[in-house]
N, C-alpha and C positions, 0 to 999 in steps of 0.2 A: 095238496098233501093237509091233513086235517093237521091243526095246531097243536093237539095233544100227541100226535104220532111223531112231529117233526120234534117237539120237545124232548120226548123222549128219546129219539134216536140220537140226538145231538149230546146228551147229557150222558146215556149210558154207552152209547158208541163212542159217542162221546160218552169228550168237555171231550209255508205254503207260497216263489219269486224269479227273477229273471235270470240270465247266466251271467256266473261270475268267473273271473280270471284264475282264481284261487282254486287248484286241484282239490278234487275230495280225497279223505283219508280216513281211515276208520279211528274212532276216539273215545274213551268211555263217555257215560253219561257226564254232561258237563255241569249238571246241578240236580238236587231233589227238590221238587214241589215243597212249600212249608207244611207242616203237618195244621197249622192254625192261619186260615187268612181269609180275606174277604177281597173282593175284587168285583168293579163294574165289565159286563161283558157284552160284547158286539157278536152277534153270529149273522154271518150272510152266506145264502145258498147260490146254489149254480144259477136259479132261474130268479137272482135281484131279491127274493126274499129276505127282509131284516128282521132280527130278534133283538131286543136290548135288553137288558137286565142287568141282576147282581148274581153274584156266586158265594157262598160261605161254605167253607171246608172246617172240618176239626176232626183230624183223623180219620178212621175210615166212614165219616160221615159227610155227605155233601147235600147242600140245599140248592137250589137253582130256580130264580125268579125271573121270568121273562113275560116281555108282552110283545104282541105281535097284532097288527090291525086294530088296537084298544083292546085286546082281550089279555087277560093276564093269566098265566100258566105258571102253577109252581111243582116243582119236581123234587123230591127228596130221595136219596139212595143212603141206604144203611148196608154197608157192608157187614159190618160187625153182628147185624140181626138177619142178613141175606134176604133184604126186602126193598123194592122200590116203591115209593106212594107219590101218585099223581093227584095234587090236592086241586080240585075244582071248587073255586070260592062261589062263586055265583050258584052252585047248586047245594053249596054246604056237602058236598060228597068227597070221599078219597077213595080213589083205584088202587088196589094193591097186586103187586106182582111179585114172585121170587126174585131174588137176585142170586144168579149162579155164576160164580166166579169163575169156573173153567170154560164157562160159555161166551162169557164177555170179556175175558182177558185177552189182549190184543187185537180185540176187533174195533176199529177207528181208535178214537183219543177223547178223554173226556177232561174235565176240569181237576181230576188227580193227576194229570200228568202224563206225558207221551211213555209208551213202553216201548222196546225193541233196541235195536242196534243203531247209535248215533255215529254219522259221518259229517264232520266239519266241511262244511261249503266256503265260507268267509265272511266278512264283515258287510253289513249293508244297514241304512239308514232307513226307519219306519217310522214315519210319521216325526220327523224330527228326532228320535231317540235313535243314538248308535246302538245297533245290536250285532250279534254273531249268529250265522244263519246256520242250521243244522238239517240234513236229511235223516228221518228217522225212519227206521224198516221195521215192521212187526215181527217177532220171533217165529209167531204161529201162523200168521195168515200172508205174510210178507205183504202188507198193504204197506204203502209210502205214505207220510205227510213231512211236510217242512215246517221249521218251529226256528221261530227269532228270540234270542234272548238277550234282555238289557244287560250291555258291556258294564254300565257301573254299578246297578243295583241286582244283577244276576235274578231276576224275576221275569216271568213270561210277558212277551208283548204280541206275539202273533203266532198261531198254526194255519194251515191248511192241508188239505189233501192232496195228493197230487194230481187227482182227476177233477179237481175243481168243486167237488160234491157241496163242500161248505168251508169257510174258513170262520176261526175265531180270534178275536182280540181282547186283551186283557189292558184295563184302564184303572187307575188309582188303586193298584194292589197293595193292600195293607195287613202286616202281619200282626198276628194277634190272638187271643182266645176269643171263641165264639160264644154267644147263648146257646145252650143247651135246647132250650125250647124251640131255636128255630129248626131241629132235626126229628120233631114230632110231629105227627098228622093231629090236628085240632080235635080235642077232646070231644065236642059237640059235633062232629060231622060223622056221617054215615060212612062205613069202609067196608067196600065190596071188592070182591076180585077183578081183577084187570083181564078184559075178554082177549082171547088169542088177536094178535097183531102179525100177521106174517113177517118174517125176519126179524122181528124183535122178542117177541115171547119165545120163540124157538131160540134165540140166545145172540143174534147178531144185527147189525144195520148192513144192509146189503146195499 
């Protein structure tokens, strides 16, 4: 899988454990993702590919900086402008594509937070952190992800898809205003339309 495709699928479709004795039950969403935050992110795919980077969120704006095999990837999502930018630093280019909220809503989950029906699974410790585990089912696609929330700080710790396609871990989660420049493509880069990518440009990560 090409790095640019993988990054885009995870962030847009995006930004997951063993059985427990607690019976699942319907419950309202236990929290809302903060409007302004940054966090280190580790993404692992089914084939053991690992991406490490940092995510920045400011309202309807998201910036993801990822590194895989030494290659840097930057993706900017602007829900307010209905645009997605893939920044290619080495080429000093930006690939742009439209963001259609109707097409992307409910497909996978991104760092904007999970969407759908939450079911409480129970307590679980993740990397030494006491968390509460939830099963989240998309209202639109019925896709299932599992989500772990830090009990003490009420911040996300981990998310994984039911089929194990990928997992996301959040570390060093920090709430606060973000620099507006992070969510703009570099002014000295050439901006070009993104070529069609099956399953992405049509509106979902399959």
